[in-house]
C-alpha positions, 0 to 999 in steps of 0.5 A: 593515059588510056582508061583501059590500063586502069580497067584491066581489059585486054589490048584486044578488047581495048582496040575493039572498043575504040573501033579497030578490028585489027589489033595489030594496027591499033598497037602500031598507032598506039605506039606512034602516039604514046611511044610505047605499046599497050602491052608495055603499059599494061605491064607497068606496075606504077600506072597512075591515073592523071 
């Protein structure tokens, strides 16, 4: 699971930190890979680091 979910940073900050200038493109690719959006991940209360 991406570390940004545990570090409390925004989706925009996460996308910039991995080199995506376009937050929407980052969200689309994230959704394709993980089957949920970064925002959905951040709203999940039961996020546990593996």
